[in-house]
C-alpha positions as CSV (number, residue, x, y, z in Angstrom):
1,M,11.7,-9.3,-10.0
2,E,9.1,-11.7,-8.5
3,L,6.4,-10.0,-10.6
4,E,8.4,-10.7,-13.7
5,K,8.6,-14.4,-12.8
6,I,4.9,-14.6,-12.3
7,N,4.2,-12.7,-15.6
8,N,6.5,-15.1,-17.4
9,K,4.8,-18.1,-15.9
10,I,1.3,-16.7,-16.8
11,E,2.5,-15.9,-20.3
12,K,3.9,-19.4,-20.7
13,I,0.6,-21.0,-19.7
14,T,-1.4,-18.8,-22.0
15,R,0.9,-19.6,-24.9
16,Q,0.5,-23.3,-24.2
17,V,-3.3,-22.8,-24.1
18,S,-3.3,-20.9,-27.4
19,D,-1.1,-23.7,-29.0
20,Q,-3.6,-26.4,-28.0
21,K,-6.3,-27.2,-30.5
22,D,-9.2,-27.2,-28.1
23,G,-8.1,-24.0,-26.4
24,A,-9.0,-25.2,-22.9
25,F,-6.9,-23.9,-20.0
26,T,-6.6,-25.4,-16.6
27,E,-7.8,-23.2,-13.8
28,E,-5.6,-25.1,-11.4
29,E,-2.5,-23.6,-13.0
30,I,-3.5,-20.0,-13.8
31,V,-5.8,-19.0,-11.0
32,P,-3.2,-19.3,-8.2
33,L,-0.7,-17.4,-10.3
34,I,-3.2,-14.6,-10.9
35,S,-4.1,-14.3,-7.2
36,Y,-0.4,-14.4,-6.3
37,K,0.2,-11.6,-8.8
38,R,-2.5,-9.6,-7.2
39,E,-1.0,-10.1,-3.7
40,I,2.5,-9.1,-5.0
41,T,1.2,-5.9,-6.6
42,A,-0.6,-5.0,-3.4
43,I,2.6,-5.0,-1.4
44,P,4.0,-1.5,-1.1
45,S,7.6,-1.1,-2.5
46,W,8.4,1.6,0.1
47,P,8.9,0.1,3.6
48,F,7.0,2.9,5.3
49,D,3.3,3.6,4.8
50,V,2.6,7.3,3.9
51,S,-0.4,7.4,6.0
52,A,1.5,6.1,9.0
53,I,4.2,8.7,8.5
54,T,1.7,11.6,8.3
55,R,-0.1,10.3,11.4
56,L,3.2,10.2,13.3
57,G,3.9,13.7,12.1
58,F,0.6,14.9,13.5
59,Y,1.3,13.1,16.7
60,L,4.6,15.0,17.0
61,V,3.1,18.4,16.0
62,I,-0.2,18.5,17.9
63,P,1.2,18.5,21.5
64,P,3.6,21.5,21.0
65,L,0.8,23.4,19.2
66,T,-1.6,22.6,22.0
67,W,0.9,23.9,24.6
68,M,1.4,27.1,22.5
69,G,-2.3,27.5,22.3
70,I,-2.8,27.1,26.0
71,A,0.1,29.6,26.7
72,L,-1.5,32.1,24.3
73,M,-4.9,31.8,26.0
74,E,-3.2,32.2,29.4
75,K,-1.6,35.4,28.2
76,M,-4.9,36.7,26.8
77,L,-6.7,35.9,30.0
78,D,-4.0,37.7,32.0
79,L,-4.5,40.8,29.8
80,F,-8.3,40.8,30.4
81,I,-8.2,40.1,34.1
């Protein structure tokens, strides 16, 4: 929605520039809109970052796997001793 508003404003400015005879456009108007558009497109639409979710998954999986590995090594050492 916000991106549509920005695109409409940019399109309006470029139309005004193309309608002018000298074809000059004002950087003061279009540069802030383009940088704002870049910032808006950089914002993820999903509230959770995928890398953060995978990192959390690893943090939840690694301790039980470590405990199981230690238990398995303890059983193997008991067999050999």
